[in-house]
C-alpha positions as CSV (number, residue, x, y, z in Angstrom):
1,M,0.1,-0.1,-0.1
2,R,1.0,3.3,-1.1
3,P,1.3,6.3,1.7
4,S,-1.1,9.0,2.0
5,A,1.3,11.6,1.4
6,T,2.0,10.1,-2.0
7,V,-1.4,9.1,-3.1
8,A,-1.9,12.5,-2.6
9,A,0.8,13.9,-4.4
10,E,-0.3,11.8,-7.2
11,E,-4.3,13.3,-7.1
12,E,-2.8,17.0,-7.0
13,I,-0.9,15.9,-10.2
14,S,-4.0,14.5,-12.0
15,V,-6.2,17.8,-10.7
16,L,-4.3,19.6,-12.5
17,L,-3.0,17.7,-15.3
18,G,-7.1,18.3,-15.7
19,R,-7.2,21.9,-15.8
20,L,-4.3,21.9,-18.6
21,S,-6.1,19.3,-20.2
22,A,-9.5,21.9,-20.2
23,G,-8.0,23.9,-22.8
24,R,-7.6,26.8,-21.4
25,D,-4.2,29.2,-19.8
26,D,-3.9,28.6,-17.1
27,P,-0.6,29.9,-15.5
28,E,-0.9,28.7,-11.5
29,A,-1.9,24.9,-12.8
30,E,1.5,24.9,-15.3
31,S,3.4,26.1,-12.2
32,R,2.0,23.7,-9.2
33,L,2.5,21.4,-11.8
34,L,5.7,22.0,-12.5
35,K,7.2,21.6,-9.0
36,S,5.0,18.5,-8.9
37,V,6.3,16.5,-10.9
38,Y,9.7,18.5,-11.9
39,A,11.5,15.9,-8.9
40,H,10.4,12.4,-11.5
41,L,10.9,14.4,-14.6
42,R,15.1,14.9,-13.5
43,N,15.0,11.5,-12.7
44,I,14.1,10.0,-15.9
45,A,16.6,12.6,-17.7
46,R,18.9,11.3,-15.7
47,R,18.2,7.4,-16.5
48,M,18.0,8.6,-20.6
49,M,21.7,11.0,-19.6
50,R,23.1,7.5,-18.5
51,A,23.0,6.2,-22.0
52,E,23.9,9.0,-23.7
53,R,27.8,9.8,-24.9
54,P,29.9,11.5,-22.0
55,G,30.8,14.8,-22.8
56,H,27.3,15.8,-23.8
57,T,26.0,18.9,-24.2
58,L,23.1,18.4,-22.2
59,Q,22.5,17.8,-18.6
60,P,19.4,16.5,-17.5
61,T,18.5,20.1,-15.9
62,A,18.4,21.3,-19.7
63,L,16.7,18.7,-20.6
64,V,13.9,18.8,-18.3
65,N,13.2,22.7,-19.3
66,E,13.1,21.4,-22.7
67,A,11.3,19.0,-22.6
68,W,9.4,21.1,-20.6
69,L,8.9,23.7,-23.0
70,K,8.2,21.3,-25.9
71,L,4.7,20.2,-23.5
72,A,4.1,23.6,-22.4
73,N,4.1,24.9,-25.7
74,G,2.6,22.3,-27.9
75,R,-0.3,20.3,-28.7
76,E,0.1,17.3,-26.8
77,R,-2.1,19.3,-23.7
78,S,-4.8,16.5,-22.8
79,F,-2.8,13.7,-20.9
80,Q,-5.2,10.7,-20.2
81,D,-3.9,10.3,-16.2
82,R,-0.3,11.3,-14.6
83,E,1.2,8.1,-15.9
84,H,0.4,8.8,-19.9
85,F,1.8,12.7,-18.9
86,F,5.1,10.7,-18.0
87,C,4.8,8.5,-21.5
88,V,5.3,11.5,-22.6
89,A,7.8,13.9,-21.5
90,A,9.7,10.2,-21.5
91,S,8.9,10.7,-25.7
92,A,9.6,14.4,-25.5
93,M,12.5,14.2,-24.1
94,R,13.9,10.9,-26.4
95,Q,13.2,13.7,-29.3
96,I,14.9,16.2,-27.5
97,L,18.2,13.7,-27.2
98,L,17.3,12.5,-31.3
99,D,17.6,16.1,-32.6
100,H,20.7,16.7,-31.1
101,A,21.8,13.6,-32.0
102,R,21.5,14.3,-35.8
103,A,22.4,17.2,-35.6
104,R,25.8,16.5,-34.5
105,L,26.4,13.2,-37.1
106,A,24.2,15.3,-40.2
107,G,25.8,14.3,-42.6
108,R,27.6,11.4,-42.1
109,R,26.7,7.3,-42.5
110,Q,24.1,6.1,-39.6
111,P,24.9,2.5,-39.2
112,G,22.7,0.2,-37.8
113,A,25.0,-2.2,-36.2
114,D,26.0,-0.3,-33.4
115,A,22.4,-0.2,-31.8
116,L,22.2,-4.2,-31.6
117,A,24.2,-2.8,-28.4
118,R,21.4,-1.1,-26.7
119,L,19.9,-3.7,-26.9
120,E,22.2,-6.2,-25.6
121,E,22.0,-7.0,-21.9
122,G,25.5,-5.3,-20.0
123,T,27.0,-4.1,-23.0
124,T,28.9,-0.4,-23.3
125,V,29.6,1.3,-25.8
126,E,31.4,4.8,-25.2
127,D,29.1,7.0,-28.1
128,R,25.9,5.8,-28.6
129,T,25.3,8.4,-31.2
130,L,24.9,5.8,-33.8
131,E,23.4,3.2,-32.4
132,I,20.3,5.6,-30.9
133,L,19.5,7.1,-34.1
134,A,19.8,3.9,-35.5
135,L,17.0,2.1,-33.1
136,D,14.7,4.8,-33.2
137,Q,14.9,4.0,-37.0
138,A,13.2,0.9,-35.8
139,L,11.6,1.6,-33.1
140,S,9.6,3.3,-35.7
141,R,9.3,0.6,-37.8
142,L,8.2,-1.3,-34.8
143,A,5.9,1.3,-33.6
144,E,4.1,0.6,-36.9
145,R,3.3,-3.2,-36.1
146,D,2.8,-3.4,-32.4
147,L,2.8,0.3,-30.8
148,R,2.6,-1.4,-27.4
149,L,5.8,-3.1,-27.5
150,A,7.3,0.2,-29.0
151,K,6.2,1.7,-25.8
152,I,8.0,-1.6,-23.7
153,V,11.1,-0.4,-25.5
154,E,11.2,3.2,-25.7
155,L,10.5,2.9,-21.8
156,R,13.4,0.0,-21.2
157,C,16.3,2.3,-23.8
158,F,15.3,5.4,-24.0
159,G,13.5,5.8,-20.1
160,D,15.8,3.2,-18.1
161,L,13.1,2.7,-16.6
162,S,12.6,-1.5,-14.9
163,V,10.8,-3.3,-16.3
164,E,8.4,-2.7,-12.2
165,E,8.5,0.6,-13.6
166,T,7.6,0.3,-16.9
167,A,4.7,-2.5,-16.0
168,Q,3.0,0.7,-13.9
169,V,3.4,3.2,-16.7
170,L,1.9,0.8,-19.2
171,N,-0.9,-0.4,-16.3
172,L,1.2,-4.1,-17.0
173,S,1.4,-7.0,-15.2
174,T,5.7,-7.4,-15.1
175,A,4.9,-11.1,-16.4
176,T,3.4,-9.0,-19.7
177,V,6.3,-6.6,-20.2
178,K,9.4,-9.6,-19.3
179,R,7.3,-11.2,-22.9
180,E,6.6,-8.6,-24.7
181,W,10.4,-6.9,-23.8
182,R,11.9,-10.0,-25.5
183,I,9.8,-10.9,-27.9
184,A,10.5,-7.2,-29.0
185,R,14.3,-7.3,-28.6
186,S,13.9,-10.1,-30.8
187,Y,12.7,-8.0,-33.3
188,L,14.6,-5.3,-33.3
189,M,17.8,-7.1,-33.0
190,Q,17.1,-8.9,-36.1
191,D,15.5,-5.9,-38.2
192,L,19.1,-3.8,-37.0
193,G,21.1,-7.2,-37.9
194,E,19.3,-7.1,-41.6
195,T,19.3,-2.9,-41.6
196,S,23.3,-3.2,-40.5
197,G,23.7,-6.5,-43.7
198,G,24.7,-8.5,-40.2
């Protein structure tokens, strides 16, 4: 059972998201929401940044700020619930990191082989820029086939969430996430292997 303070905080976030989803300008709700979710967003950003190359120009705080601006100024302001909000925020952070990677690699070849390492347990790669871009392309192809599998990969690879955290965000059992994570990894490794000619 969750502590009552946690439940109260989650309920406040839901109320604030509801106010923002109503479509009218509500600076007070935006400010309170940012204060309520900031620590969690920063944890997501920190996890994502661990997968980035050393010396990346973005830091977790900057990533959170860019993602918040993207969410606050974007068209996507209708959130089903707290979990949906954090999924959208993680996607926004992922897109920001991908945009930075694309800018860095403008004009360079983007092989798919490096992305295989990201899906293999316990493998580390010094500069993950190429593999993250290749993985993003493979993930887009997977999303066309099965959106839920793609979302699981997005949360596990880009959000660095555990199986349990992914299950909570997507409202699935841990057994389902484990099974579908294996299926998705297998599909992506095959896809990336074919893309790189392996």
